[in-house]
C-alpha positions in Angstrom: -81.0 54.9 39.1 -80.8 53.8 35.4 -77.3 52.4 34.9 -77.7 51.1 31.2 -80.9 51.6 29.2 -83.5 49.6 30.6 -81.5 48.4 33.4 -82.1 50.0 36.9 -80.0 49.6 40.3 -82.5 50.1 43.1 -80.8 52.3 45.6 -81.2 52.4 49.4 -81.8 48.6 50.1 -78.2 47.7 51.3 -77.7 45.2 48.6 -77.3 44.9 44.9 -80.9 44.7 43.5 -81.4 45.4 39.7 -84.5 45.7 37.5 -84.5 44.9 33.8 -87.3 46.2 31.5 -88.3 43.9 28.8 -91.4 43.8 26.4 -92.8 40.9 28.7 -92.6 43.0 31.9 -89.9 43.6 34.5 -87.3 41.2 35.9 -86.0 41.9 39.4 -82.7 40.4 40.1 -82.3 39.7 43.8 -84.4 41.2 46.6 -81.9 42.4 49.4 -82.3 41.9 53.1 -85.8 41.4 54.7 -88.1 44.5 54.6 -87.1 45.9 51.3 -90.3 45.1 49.5 -91.7 48.6 49.9 -88.5 50.2 48.8 -88.4 48.2 45.7 -92.0 48.8 44.9 -91.7 52.5 45.4 -88.8 52.4 42.8 -90.8 50.6 40.3 -93.8 53.2 40.8 -91.1 55.9 40.4 -90.1 54.5 36.9 -93.8 54.7 36.0 -94.6 51.1 36.4 -96.9 49.0 38.4 -95.8 46.2 41.1 -97.8 43.7 39.0 -95.3 44.4 36.0 -92.7 42.5 38.0 -93.1 39.1 36.1 -90.0 37.3 37.4 -87.8 37.6 40.4 -84.5 35.8 39.9 -82.3 34.9 42.8 -78.5 34.7 42.1 -78.0 32.7 45.2 -79.7 31.7 48.5 -78.1 34.2 51.1 -80.3 36.5 53.1 -79.0 39.6 51.4 -80.2 38.3 48.1 -83.4 36.5 49.0 -84.6 38.3 52.1 -87.7 40.1 50.5 -88.4 37.5 47.9 -91.4 36.0 49.8 -93.0 39.3 50.4 -92.5 40.6 46.9 -93.8 37.4 45.4 -97.1 37.9 47.5 -97.3 41.7 46.3 -96.6 41.1 42.8 -97.5 37.5 41.9 -94.1 37.2 40.2 -92.6 33.8 39.6 -89.4 33.1 41.5 -86.5 31.7 39.7 -83.5 30.1 41.4 -80.8 27.5 40.6 -81.5 24.0 41.2 -78.6 23.7 43.8 -80.0 26.6 46.0 -83.7 25.9 45.5 -84.0 23.9 48.8 -82.2 26.5 50.7 -84.5 29.4 49.5 -87.4 27.1 50.3 -86.2 26.5 53.8 -85.8 22.8 53.3 -82.0 22.8 53.7 -79.5 24.9 55.5 -76.9 26.8 53.5 -73.2 25.5 53.9 -71.4 27.4 56.6 -68.0 29.1 55.8 -65.1 27.9 57.4 -62.9 29.5 60.1 -63.5 32.8 61.7 -66.3 33.7 59.2 -68.0 30.4 60.0 -67.9 31.1 63.7 -69.4 34.7 63.1 -72.1 33.4 60.8 -73.1 30.6 63.4 -73.3 33.3 66.2 -75.3 35.7 64.0 -77.5 33.4 62.4 -80.4 33.6 64.8 -80.8 37.2 63.9 -80.5 37.0 60.2 -83.4 34.9 58.9 -85.5 35.2 56.0 -88.9 33.9 55.1 -88.6 30.9 52.8 -90.2 30.9 49.4 -90.8 28.1 47.0 -89.2 28.5 43.5 -91.6 28.5 40.5 -88.7 28.2 38.1 -85.9 25.9 38.7 -82.8 27.2 36.7 -79.8 25.4 35.1 -76.7 26.2 33.1 -77.8 28.0 29.9 -81.4 28.5 30.6 -82.9 31.9 29.7 -85.1 34.1 31.6 -86.1 36.6 28.8 -82.8 37.8 27.4 -80.8 36.7 30.4 -78.7 33.6 30.1 -77.9 31.6 33.2 -74.5 30.8 33.9 -73.9 28.5 36.7 -71.0 30.0 38.8 -70.8 27.7 41.9 -68.4 28.6 44.7 -69.9 31.4 46.8 -72.9 28.9 47.2 -73.5 25.7 45.3 -76.2 27.2 43.3 -74.6 30.7 42.5 -75.6 31.9 39.1 -74.6 34.8 36.8 -76.9 36.2 34.3 -75.7 37.4 30.9 -77.6 39.7 28.6 -75.8 39.2 25.2 -77.8 42.2 23.4 -76.7 44.8 26.2 -73.4 43.1 26.9 -74.2 43.2 30.6 -73.6 40.5 33.2 -75.2 40.3 36.7 -72.8 38.3 39.0 -74.5 38.3 42.4 -71.7 37.8 44.8 -69.4 35.7 42.4 -66.9 38.3 42.2 -65.7 39.9 45.3 -62.9 42.4 46.0 -60.5 41.8 48.9 -59.9 45.2 50.5 -56.6 44.5 52.1 -54.9 42.9 49.0 -56.9 45.1 46.4 -57.1 41.7 44.4 -60.1 40.1 42.7 -61.1 36.9 44.4 -63.4 34.6 42.4 -65.9 32.4 44.0 -65.3 33.6 47.6 -67.2 31.9 50.4 -67.9 35.3 52.2 -71.7 35.6 53.1 
């Protein structure tokens, strides 16, 4: 659904996946879990665009629910993959992501064999204050070392990945959570 003019949230992918429409083409922000590529491309067709119009896929961080369909989408669209330098090796499969501590860490270790994504090499390595079209990169580490937020100053919109999380029990906002 279009949430702001020329910014769409892709429904039905069990993750926050966004598309921004620019003169240069489409920018896809995150790809959701594995096996979402067809849903995302069907959405693109539904807004009267072609899959090849996706020029860039920006990954806000290296967790499976954000990068799971990146490799497949790159193959289907020839889009460039952009990720922060601190998460590039995780996304490429060259390094394991840091594990959360405590009970969450135990759960992640137990479930990790069932939740794998196809690694993908970044074409664009992002750093603080870089730009992808109108989106300014803000390095917001904590959730992962390479977590980023993307700020569009023209539209006054910020994409935060998982940098801001809401705790259900306390109803308070937690910044830079280590939840996966």
